C-alpha positions in Angstrom: 136.7 214.6 173.5 135.5 217.7 172.4 132.2 218.2 170.6 132.5 219.2 166.9 132.2 223.0 165.9 128.9 224.0 164.2 129.1 224.1 160.3 129.5 228.0 159.9 132.7 227.8 162.8 133.9 224.8 161.2 134.0 225.8 157.6 133.8 229.7 156.8 131.9 230.6 153.8 134.2 230.9 150.5 134.9 234.4 149.9 137.3 234.2 147.2 137.4 232.4 143.3 140.6 230.6 145.2 138.4 229.6 147.9 135.7 228.0 145.7 138.4 226.4 143.6 139.9 224.6 146.4 136.1 223.7 147.9 135.9 221.9 144.4 139.3 220.3 144.7 138.6 218.9 148.3 135.4 216.7 146.9 136.1 216.3 143.2 135.9 212.7 143.4 132.2 212.6 145.2 131.4 215.1 142.1 132.9 213.5 140.0 130.8 210.3 141.0 127.5 212.2 141.2 127.9 213.9 138.1 128.7 210.4 136.2 126.1 208.3 138.0 123.5 211.1 137.2 124.5 210.7 133.6 124.3 207.5 133.5 121.2 207.2 134.5 119.9 209.7 131.9 121.4 207.7 128.9 120.3 204.6 130.5 116.8 206.1 130.4 117.2 207.0 126.9 117.9 203.4 126.0 115.4 201.8 127.7 112.5 204.3 127.5 109.9 203.7 124.9 110.1 205.1 121.2 107.0 207.2 119.6 106.6 207.5 116.0 104.6 209.8 114.3 102.4 209.9 111.1 101.4 213.3 110.0 98.9 213.9 107.2 97.0 217.5 105.8 93.5 218.2 104.7 92.7 220.8 102.4 89.3 222.5 103.0 87.8 224.3 100.0 84.7 226.2 98.9 82.1 223.5 98.0 78.6 222.3 97.9 78.9 222.1 101.7 79.9 225.3 102.2 77.6 227.7 99.7 74.8 225.1 98.8 71.8 224.2 100.8 70.6 220.5 101.3 67.6 220.1 98.3 65.0 219.9 101.4 66.1 223.1 102.7 65.3 224.9 100.2 61.9 223.7 99.6 60.4 227.2 101.4 61.5 230.6 101.5 65.0 230.9 102.7 67.3 233.9 104.0 70.6 234.4 103.2 73.0 233.7 105.7 76.8 234.7 105.4 79.5 232.8 106.9 83.1 233.9 107.6 86.0 231.2 105.9 87.0 231.1 109.9 83.8 229.9 110.5 83.7 227.3 108.3 87.1 226.2 109.2 86.2 225.7 112.9 83.4 223.8 111.8 85.6 221.6 110.3 87.9 221.4 112.9 85.0 220.9 115.5 84.0 217.9 113.5 87.7 216.4 113.8 87.9 216.6 117.3 84.6 215.2 118.0 84.5 212.1 120.1 82.2 210.6 117.2 85.2 210.1 114.7 87.2 208.5 117.8 84.2 206.3 118.4 83.9 205.1 114.8 87.9 204.9 114.9 87.7 202.6 118.0 84.8 200.4 116.9 86.7 199.7 113.5 89.9 198.6 114.5 88.5 197.3 117.9 89.1 198.4 121.2 92.4 195.7 122.0 94.1 196.9 118.8 94.0 200.9 119.9 94.8 200.0 123.3 97.8 197.5 122.6 98.9 199.0 119.8 99.6 195.8 117.6 97.9 196.4 114.0 98.2 193.8 111.0 101.3 194.4 109.3 100.8 196.3 106.3 102.9 198.0 103.7 103.8 201.8 104.4 102.6 202.5 100.8 99.3 200.7 101.1 96.4 202.8 99.7 93.7 203.9 102.0 91.0 201.5 102.6 87.6 202.5 103.0 86.2 202.7 106.5 84.1 199.8 107.1 81.1 199.2 109.0 81.2 199.9 112.8 81.8 196.5 115.2 79.5 195.6 117.8 81.1 197.3 121.2 82.7 195.1 123.4 83.9 195.9 126.9 82.7 199.7 127.6 85.6 200.2 129.9 88.2 198.8 127.6 86.4 201.0 124.4 86.8 203.9 126.6 90.3 203.7 127.9 91.0 202.9 124.0 88.8 206.4 123.2 91.1 208.0 125.4 94.4 206.9 124.4 93.4 207.6 121.2 92.4 211.3 122.0 95.8 211.4 123.7 97.3 210.6 120.6 95.7 212.5 117.9 96.7 216.4 117.5 95.3 218.6 115.0 96.7 222.2 114.3 95.1 224.9 112.1 96.4 228.3 110.7 93.7 231.3 111.0 95.1 232.6 107.6 95.2 229.0 105.9 92.7 226.6 104.4 95.2 223.2 105.5 95.0 221.3 108.5 97.2 219.1 109.9 96.5 216.3 111.8 99.1 213.8 113.5 99.0 210.8 115.3 101.9 208.9 117.6 101.8 205.4 118.4 104.8 202.8 119.6 105.3 201.6 116.2 105.7 203.7 112.8 103.1 201.0 111.1 100.6 201.5 113.8 100.5 205.3 113.6 100.3 205.5 109.9 97.4 202.7 109.8 95.6 204.8 112.7 95.8 208.1 111.2 94.6 206.3 108.2 91.3 204.9 109.7 91.0 208.1 111.5 90.6 210.4 107.9 88.3 207.8 106.9 86.2 207.8 109.7 86.2 211.9 109.6 85.7 211.9 105.7 82.7 209.6 106.4 81.3 211.2 109.2 81.9 215.0 107.5 79.8 213.6 104.6 77.2 212.4 106.6 76.9 215.5 108.1 76.6 217.5 105.2 73.9 215.4 103.7 70.2 214.5 104.4 69.5 210.8 104.3 66.2 209.9 102.3 66.0 213.5 100.3 66.5 211.3 96.8 63.5 209.2 97.8 61.9 211.9 99.2 61.6 214.2 95.9 61.2 211.2 93.9 58.1 210.3 95.6 56.7 214.0 95.5 58.1 214.1 91.6 55.5 211.4 90.9 52.4 212.5 93.0 53.1 215.7 91.2 53.1 214.4 87.8 49.9 212.3 88.2 48.1 215.6 89.6 49.0 217.7 87.0 48.3 215.1 84.4 44.8 215.1 86.2 44.8 219.0 86.0 45.6 219.0 82.7 42.9 216.5 81.6 40.4 218.6 83.4 41.4 221.8 81.8 41.4 220.2 77.7 38.0 218.8 78.6 37.0 222.0 79.7 38.3 223.8 76.9 37.1 221.5 74.4 33.7 222.2 75.8 33.7 225.7 74.5 36.2 225.2 71.6 39.2 227.0 72.4 43.0 225.9 72.6 44.0 229.2 74.7 42.2 231.1 76.7 44.2 234.4 76.6 44.8 233.7 72.7 41.2 233.0 72.0 40.1 236.4 74.0 42.8 238.3 72.0 41.6 236.8 68.7 37.8 237.3 69.6 38.4 241.3 70.9 40.5 241.9 67.6 37.8 240.2 65.4 35.1 242.4 67.3 37.4 245.6 66.8 37.7 245.1 63.0 34.1 244.4 62.4 33.5 247.7 64.2 35.9 249.5 62.0 34.7 247.9 58.9 30.9 248.7 60.2 32.1 252.3 60.2 34.0 252.4 57.0 30.6 250.5 55.8 28.2 253.2 57.2 30.5 255.5 55.5 30.6 254.1 52.3 26.7 253.5 52.4 26.0 257.1 53.2 28.2 258.3 50.7 26.6 256.0 47.8 22.9 256.9 49.0 23.7 261.0 48.5 25.7 260.2 45.4 22.2 258.1 44.2 20.1 261.0 45.2 21.9 264.0 43.6 22.2 261.3 40.0 18.2 261.2 40.2 18.0 264.8 40.2 20.7 265.2 37.9 18.5 263.1 35.8 15.2 264.5 36.1 16.6 267.5 34.5 18.0 266.3 31.8 15.8 265.7 28.4 15.6 262.1 27.1 16.5 262.6 23.4 18.7 265.4 22.0 19.6 266.4 18.4 22.9 264.4 17.7 23.3 265.9 14.1 21.8 268.4 11.5 22.4 268.8 8.0 21.8 272.2 6.2 20.5 271.3 2.4 20.5 268.4 0.4 22.2 265.5 1.3 25.3 264.2 -0.8 23.1 261.6 -2.2 20.1 263.8 -3.2 22.1 266.1 -5.4 23.4 263.3 -7.0 19.9 261.6 -7.6 19.0 265.3 -9.0 21.9 265.3 -11.3 21.4 261.6 -12.8 17.9 263.0 -13.2 18.9 265.9 -15.1 21.2 263.5 -17.3 18.1 261.4 -17.9 16.0 263.7 -18.9 18.6 265.2 -21.6 18.8 261.7 -22.7 14.9 261.9 -23.3 14.9 265.2 -25.0 17.4 263.7 -27.6 15.3 260.9 -28.1 11.9 263.2 -28.4 13.9 265.3 -31.1 14.9 262.4 -33.0 10.7 261.4 -32.8 9.6 265.0 -32.9 10.2 268.5 -33.5 11.5 271.0 -31.1 8.3 272.7 -30.8 6.5 269.6 -29.7 5.0 270.1 -26.7 6.7 266.9 -25.1 9.9 268.1 -25.9 9.2 271.6 -24.7 8.0 269.9 -21.3 11.2 267.8 -21.1 13.2 271.3 -21.8 11.4 272.7 -19.2 11.9 270.2 -16.7 15.7 270.3 -17.5 16.0 273.7 -16.6 14.3 273.7 -13.4 16.4 270.7 -12.7 19.6 272.2 -13.5 18.2 276.0 -11.5 18.1 273.8 -8.3 21.2 272.4 -8.6 22.8 275.8 -9.6 20.7 277.7 -6.6 20.3 275.1 -3.7 17.8 276.4 -1.3 19.5 277.3 2.3 16.7 276.7 4.3 16.4 273.4 3.5 17.9 271.4 6.8 17.7 267.8 8.0 18.5 266.8 12.1 19.1 263.4 13.7 18.2 262.5 17.0 18.9 260.1 19.6 19.1 259.3 23.3 21.0 261.6 25.4 24.1 260.4 26.2 24.9 262.3 29.3 21.8 260.8 30.7 22.9 257.5 29.2 26.0 258.1 31.3 24.6 259.0 34.4 21.9 256.6 34.5 24.6 254.0 34.0 26.5 255.2 37.2 22.7 255.9 39.1 22.9 251.6 38.1 26.2 251.4 39.4 26.0 253.2 42.7 22.5 251.3 43.5 24.5 248.0 43.0 27.3 249.4 45.7 24.4 250.8 48.1 22.8 247.1 47.6 26.2 245.4 48.3 27.1 247.9 51.3 23.7 247.1 53.1 24.3 243.5 52.7 27.7 243.9 54.2 26.4 245.9 56.9 23.6 243.3 57.5 26.6 240.6 57.6 28.8 242.8 59.8 26.0 243.1 62.7 25.6 238.9 62.2 29.1 238.9 62.8 29.2 241.1 65.5 26.2 239.6 67.4 28.1 236.1 67.2 31.5 236.8 68.3 29.9 239.1 71.1 28.2 235.7 71.9 31.0 234.0 71.8 32.9 236.4 73.9 30.3 236.7 76.6 30.1 232.7 76.5 33.9 232.8 77.0 34.0 235.4 79.7 31.3 233.3 81.4 33.5 230.6 81.8 36.7 232.4 82.2 36.8 232.1 85.6 37.2 228.3 85.5 39.2 228.3 83.0 41.5 230.6 84.6 41.1 228.6 87.8 42.2 225.5 85.8 45.1 227.2 83.8 46.2 228.2 87.2 46.3 225.2 89.1 48.1 223.3 86.1 50.7 226.5 86.1 51.1 225.8 89.9 51.1 222.2 89.4 54.1 223.1 86.5 55.9 225.2 88.6 55.9 222.6 91.8 56.9 219.6 89.4 59.8 221.7 87.9 60.9 222.4 91.1 60.8 219.0 92.6 62.6 218.1 89.6 65.3 220.3 90.1 65.5 219.0 93.9 65.6 215.5 92.9 68.2 216.2 90.3 70.2 218.0 93.3 69.5 215.4 95.7 71.0 212.7 92.6 74.1 214.5 92.3 74.3 214.8 96.3 74.0 210.9 96.6 76.3 210.3 93.9 78.9 212.5 95.2 78.3 210.5 98.9 78.6 207.5 97.1 82.0 208.2 95.6 83.0 209.8 98.6 83.7 213.3 97.3 83.7 216.3 99.9 84.8 219.7 100.0 87.7 218.2 102.4 90.6 216.5 100.2 93.3 214.7 101.7 96.3 216.7 99.9 98.7 214.5 102.1 98.1 211.2 103.4 99.3 209.6 106.5 102.8 209.1 106.3 105.1 206.6 107.2 108.1 207.8 109.0 110.9 205.1 110.9 112.2 208.0 112.7 111.1 208.3 116.7 109.7 211.7 117.4 110.1 210.9 121.2 112.3 210.8 123.4 114.2 213.5 122.3 117.9 212.7 122.5 119.3 215.7 122.2 116.8 217.4 124.4 116.9 214.8 127.3 120.6 214.6 127.0 121.0 218.4 127.5 118.6 218.2 130.2 120.4 215.3 131.8 123.7 217.0 131.9 122.4 220.1 133.5 121.1 217.7 136.3 124.5 216.2 136.6 126.0 219.3 136.9 123.8 221.0 139.4 123.4 217.7 141.0 127.4 217.7 141.2 127.4 221.3 143.0 124.6 220.2 145.1 126.9 217.3 146.5 130.1 219.6 146.6 127.5 222.2 149.0 126.3 219.0 150.8 129.8 217.6 151.5 131.0 220.9 153.0 128.3 222.4 154.5 126.0 219.5 155.9 128.3 217.0 156.4 131.6 218.6 157.5 133.0 215.5 159.8 133.2 213.3 156.8 136.1 215.8 155.6 138.1 214.9 159.0 137.9 211.3 158.0 141.4 210.1 156.7 141.9 209.5 152.9 142.7 205.8 152.7 143.7 205.3 149.2 142.7 202.0 147.8 145.2 198.9 147.9 147.6 198.2 144.9 146.8 195.2 143.2 149.2 192.3 143.4 151.1 191.0 141.0 151.0 187.2 141.0 
């Protein structure tokens, strides 16, 4: 029996489309068997492969106290301006999310056996997020490490460069487990994020500092009040300004007083010189001739003489000496009345009114000068008193200033500590209420649709593998085992009809 020829000699390579079709036709049964087998295995794999469910949540990182503010303990001294970009802040949040500390906190909260087994208590899909409890005591370290690795593989985070939203997803064997794991992960991250952005003990520190500063300020204020009471002032600057204003006013008054006194003394000297030149008395009234009452008396005297003449004529004759004497007196009196003497004058003298006025003015000026001298004496005494008080104040200026500066520094320090205490109180209240700059805009979702295996993708891949396997079978049958072609084809026996 002749030996089998070489494959290349036994079956030449197809050279046309007809040859390829003939080749496929010859091995169609085996190719179909391989195709259906591979496709069946793919379908079987889809049926028996474990399902993976995914829960997704979204975090929004806004600008808050954690990003633009400093902890109160960081601002007790001089600070420098540090400008961080938004990308830097987002990367920091992502680093905290991807940190091992969050995974350890989740594992310690849920339990390593729960994370590894993937079995959690049944919780409704819409149940509220419960706060993270205190981490339990770690058990088996190897089981805990396995749980941390599996949880790290199940958690995925994603953040866009131009977005403030961070997407977090968790895969597990059931939608309830994925949602519960992701809820616990979010709670653990938020607790760790708030803890990382806050300093523990700052509130008690500033509270104690405020108490100490208040006591020291009370002591310094009491010492300052005692020092002020010793020299009798309420405010150093105010008292100094008051004394300076009073000294300045007294100096101005002294200058005015000296000017007025010099003017008054000059006026007194001038008045005295003028009075020395004026006579004491002057003629105030001068009458020429008889006064009006003397003329009347003469006329009454003439009338009396005429009556007396008539009486004499009754008793005596006209030539009687008595009658002649009376007639002569009547003639003399009438002549005097008819021709009064122009040289007869009557003058009245009295005190000089100008001298009296000047004397009164002199007395007034002397009184004014005496008042000005008394005022000058009083101003000198007041000036001396104020200068002594100002000298006493200046001698205690350094001590009062030191005490005042100490009180001012303590007030400023107490105000700063009070503001920091309020910031620490607000920070503590925010932490107790779980308020931070990272908000959960989309809680952990519940999706009953599995995300893996992907049926369409697996079927497409299985179909491609099945086609390639069928083509490979044809090639193998044609060129690798050509003796298979020489075997007679025996059709299957027909079933018997009983």
